[in-house]
C-alpha positions as CSV (number, residue, x, y, z in Angstrom):
1,M,-9.4,38.8,10.8
2,I,-12.9,37.6,11.5
3,N,-14.4,36.6,14.8
4,A,-13.9,32.8,15.0
5,P,-17.3,31.1,15.4
6,D,-18.2,29.2,18.6
7,W,-18.2,25.8,16.7
8,L,-14.4,26.1,16.3
9,T,-13.8,25.2,19.9
10,A,-17.1,23.7,21.0
11,R,-16.0,20.1,20.6
12,P,-12.7,18.2,21.0
13,I,-11.1,17.7,17.6
14,A,-10.1,14.2,16.5
15,H,-6.7,14.5,15.0
16,R,-6.9,13.0,11.5
17,G,-10.2,11.5,12.6
18,L,-10.8,9.0,15.4
19,H,-8.1,6.4,14.5
20,D,-5.8,4.0,16.2
21,C,-3.4,2.2,13.8
22,G,-1.7,0.4,16.7
23,A,-4.8,-1.5,17.6
24,G,-5.6,-2.5,14.0
25,R,-8.5,-0.1,13.8
26,A,-9.3,2.9,11.5
27,V,-6.3,4.5,9.8
28,E,-5.7,8.2,10.0
29,N,-7.5,10.4,7.5
30,S,-9.7,7.5,6.5
31,V,-13.5,7.4,5.9
32,S,-13.7,5.0,8.9
33,A,-11.8,7.4,11.1
34,A,-14.2,10.2,10.1
35,R,-17.3,8.1,10.8
36,A,-15.9,7.1,14.2
37,A,-15.4,10.7,15.1
38,I,-18.9,11.6,14.0
39,A,-20.4,8.8,15.9
40,Q,-18.9,10.2,19.1
41,A,-19.8,13.8,18.2
42,F,-16.2,15.0,17.8
43,A,-15.0,17.6,15.4
44,I,-12.5,16.3,12.8
45,E,-9.1,17.5,11.6
46,C,-7.8,16.2,8.3
47,D,-4.8,16.8,6.1
48,V,-4.8,17.4,2.3
49,Q,-2.2,16.9,-0.3
50,L,-2.2,17.8,-4.0
51,S,-2.6,15.2,-6.7
52,K,-0.8,15.3,-10.1
53,D,-3.9,16.7,-11.7
54,G,-4.7,19.3,-9.0
55,E,-7.2,17.7,-6.8
56,A,-7.1,17.9,-3.0
57,I,-6.5,14.4,-1.5
58,V,-7.2,13.6,2.1
59,F,-3.8,12.3,3.1
60,H,-1.1,13.4,5.5
61,D,2.3,12.2,4.1
62,F,4.0,13.4,1.0
63,T,4.6,9.8,0.0
64,L,2.5,6.7,0.1
65,E,4.7,4.1,1.8
66,R,3.7,4.5,5.5
67,L,-0.1,4.4,5.0
68,T,-0.6,2.2,1.9
69,G,0.9,-0.7,0.2
70,H,2.1,1.6,-2.6
71,T,5.3,3.7,-3.1
72,G,5.9,7.1,-4.6
73,R,4.9,10.7,-4.0
74,I,1.3,11.7,-3.8
75,D,1.7,14.4,-6.4
76,A,3.0,11.8,-8.9
77,F,-0.5,10.2,-9.2
78,T,-3.8,11.5,-10.5
79,A,-6.8,11.7,-8.3
80,K,-8.3,8.8,-10.2
81,E,-5.2,6.7,-9.6
82,L,-5.1,7.6,-5.9
83,R,-8.8,6.9,-5.4
84,S,-8.1,3.3,-6.5
85,M,-5.6,2.8,-3.7
86,R,-6.4,1.4,-0.3
87,L,-5.1,2.6,3.0
88,R,-3.6,-0.1,5.3
89,G,-6.9,-0.3,7.2
90,G,-8.8,-1.1,4.1
91,D,-10.5,2.2,3.2
92,L,-10.0,3.8,-0.2
93,I,-8.1,7.1,-0.4
94,V,-10.6,9.9,-0.9
95,T,-10.6,13.4,-2.3
96,L,-11.6,16.4,-0.2
97,P,-15.0,16.8,-2.0
98,E,-15.7,13.2,-1.2
99,F,-14.7,13.7,2.4
100,L,-16.9,16.7,2.7
101,S,-19.8,14.8,1.3
102,L,-19.3,12.1,3.8
103,I,-19.3,14.5,6.7
104,G,-22.4,16.2,5.4
105,S,-22.1,19.3,7.6
106,V,-22.8,17.3,10.8
107,T,-19.6,18.2,12.6
108,P,-16.9,20.9,12.2
109,L,-13.9,20.1,9.9
110,V,-10.5,21.6,10.4
111,C,-8.7,21.2,7.1
112,E,-4.9,21.4,7.2
113,I,-3.1,22.2,3.9
114,K,0.2,20.4,3.7
115,S,3.0,22.3,2.1
116,R,6.5,21.8,0.9
117,F,7.1,25.6,1.5
118,D,7.9,25.9,-2.2
119,G,5.5,28.6,-3.2
120,D,3.0,26.3,-4.9
121,L,-0.4,27.7,-4.2
122,R,-2.5,25.3,-6.3
123,L,-3.6,23.2,-3.3
124,A,-4.6,26.3,-1.4
125,E,-6.8,27.5,-4.3
126,R,-8.4,24.0,-4.6
127,V,-9.2,23.8,-0.9
128,A,-10.6,27.3,-1.0
129,A,-12.9,26.3,-3.9
130,C,-14.1,23.2,-1.9
131,A,-14.7,25.3,1.2
132,A,-16.6,27.9,-0.7
133,A,-19.0,25.3,-2.1
134,Y,-19.5,23.5,1.3
135,D,-22.5,24.4,3.5
136,G,-21.1,23.0,6.7
137,P,-18.7,24.4,9.4
138,I,-15.2,24.3,8.0
139,C,-11.9,26.2,8.7
140,I,-8.6,26.1,6.9
141,E,-5.1,26.0,8.4
142,S,-1.5,25.4,7.5
143,F,2.1,25.7,8.8
144,D,3.0,27.6,5.7
145,P,2.6,31.4,6.1
146,Q,2.7,32.0,2.3
147,V,-0.3,29.7,1.9
148,M,-2.4,31.4,4.5
149,A,-1.3,34.9,3.5
150,H,-2.5,34.1,0.0
151,L,-5.9,32.9,1.2
152,R,-6.2,35.9,3.5
153,A,-5.5,38.3,0.6
154,R,-7.9,36.6,-1.8
155,R,-10.8,35.7,0.6
156,T,-13.4,37.7,-1.4
157,P,-12.6,36.5,-4.9
158,L,-12.3,32.9,-3.6
159,G,-15.6,33.2,-1.8
160,I,-14.3,32.2,1.6
161,E,-15.0,35.4,3.6
162,H,-17.0,33.2,6.1
163,V,-14.2,30.6,6.5
164,P,-11.9,31.0,9.5
165,L,-8.2,30.9,8.5
166,G,-5.6,29.7,11.0
167,M,-1.9,29.1,11.5
168,V,-0.5,25.8,12.8
169,A,2.7,26.5,14.7
170,Q,5.3,25.3,17.2
171,A,8.2,26.8,19.0
172,D,11.1,25.2,17.2
173,Y,11.6,24.2,13.5
174,G,15.1,22.8,13.9
175,A,14.0,19.2,13.5
176,Q,14.6,17.8,10.0
177,D,10.9,17.4,9.2
178,C,10.4,17.0,5.5
179,E,8.0,20.0,5.5
180,W,10.7,22.5,6.4
181,S,14.1,20.7,6.5
182,H,15.1,22.7,3.4
183,L,14.4,26.1,5.0
184,D,17.3,28.2,6.1
185,A,17.9,29.3,9.7
186,G,16.3,32.7,9.1
187,D,13.1,31.3,7.7
188,K,12.8,28.8,10.6
189,R,13.4,31.6,13.1
190,A,10.7,33.7,11.4
191,L,8.3,30.8,11.7
192,A,9.1,30.3,15.4
193,Q,8.8,33.9,16.2
194,F,5.6,34.3,14.3
195,L,7.0,37.2,12.2
196,H,4.4,36.5,9.5
197,F,1.6,37.8,11.6
198,T,0.8,41.0,9.7
199,A,0.5,39.0,6.4
200,T,-1.4,35.9,7.7
201,R,-3.5,37.7,10.4
202,P,-4.9,34.3,11.6
203,D,-8.5,34.0,13.0
204,F,-7.2,31.2,15.2
205,L,-4.1,29.4,16.2
206,S,-3.3,25.6,16.5
207,Y,-0.2,25.2,18.6
208,S,2.0,22.4,19.8
209,L,1.1,21.2,23.3
210,R,4.7,20.1,24.0
211,D,5.8,23.8,23.8
212,M,3.4,25.0,26.5
213,P,3.6,27.5,28.0
214,H,4.8,29.8,25.3
215,A,4.6,33.5,24.5
216,V,3.1,33.2,21.0
217,P,-0.1,31.3,21.9
218,H,-0.4,33.2,25.2
219,L,-0.3,36.6,23.4
220,C,-2.6,35.5,20.6
221,R,-5.1,34.2,23.1
222,A,-4.9,36.7,26.0
223,G,-3.9,39.8,24.0
224,L,-5.8,39.4,20.8
225,G,-8.6,37.1,21.8
226,L,-7.8,34.4,19.2
227,P,-9.0,30.9,20.0
228,V,-6.1,28.5,20.5
229,T,-6.3,24.7,19.9
230,L,-3.5,22.5,21.2
231,W,-2.1,19.4,19.5
232,T,-1.6,16.5,20.0
233,V,-3.3,15.5,23.2
234,R,-2.8,11.8,23.9
235,S,-3.5,11.4,27.7
236,E,-5.5,12.9,30.5
237,A,-2.3,14.5,31.7
238,D,-2.0,16.2,28.3
239,R,-5.6,17.3,28.6
240,A,-5.0,18.9,32.0
241,M,-2.0,20.8,30.5
242,A,-4.0,21.9,27.5
243,S,-6.9,23.2,29.6
244,S,-4.6,25.7,31.2
245,H,-3.3,27.1,28.0
246,G,-5.9,26.7,25.2
247,D,-9.5,26.6,24.3
248,Q,-9.8,23.1,22.8
249,I,-7.8,20.0,22.2
250,V,-6.7,18.2,19.1
251,F,-6.5,14.6,20.3
252,E,-5.6,11.0,19.4
253,G,-6.8,7.9,21.0
254,E,-10.2,6.9,22.4
255,G,-8.8,7.0,25.9
256,V,-9.0,10.8,25.8
257,R,-12.6,11.8,26.8
258,R,-14.5,15.0,27.1
259,A,-14.3,16.8,30.4
């Protein structure tokens, strides 16, 4: 583990950028959402998926339907094909290198590696390469312990010794989320109980607000001194709860303001 830098928790973190699809405004993980977050001096969290040809694409879902007018899996298309597609808000889909160029080191970026929990580490390696070449404040996180353990073990050859590595976690993995619906009960129990800790050794933890209070974030924060960010804050009541259990919020909605 490394000592997490102050910038990790210095600013509220805009979840997938500062977006509000319901109001017809910027769509999540879009250039417009990133620019809106930067304009208000927020940090940014983004998600990345793997394209058919191995590029990191800034996009949350495994499929295109919800956020675009297209259909199919992200990994069925090349980066060039994806970059020609528009999100429902009008922005073009972008690659992680393009997204980093847009941010230009002016605000911290929390990059979440999406995973199918299938042992595929190509996206982890590509994100690491992007982070190693980036001059700005960036950290990497994922729900998948195998992804983060791989990055932890290969920090030096990947050139990311300076990049904080974190786990995203929650108390229960019983829901049929597409990320872990195929995992067996033992795997889900291991995730919930944080049994991967000796392999992942996170520098920080991003934990579900709805599960507060919980022993895992409490012990990581109070016992090990790890910064804890809490997601997803959507109201002032959520913010008040988060302030008692974490070091910073990951929020959605412009109604959530800095204290």
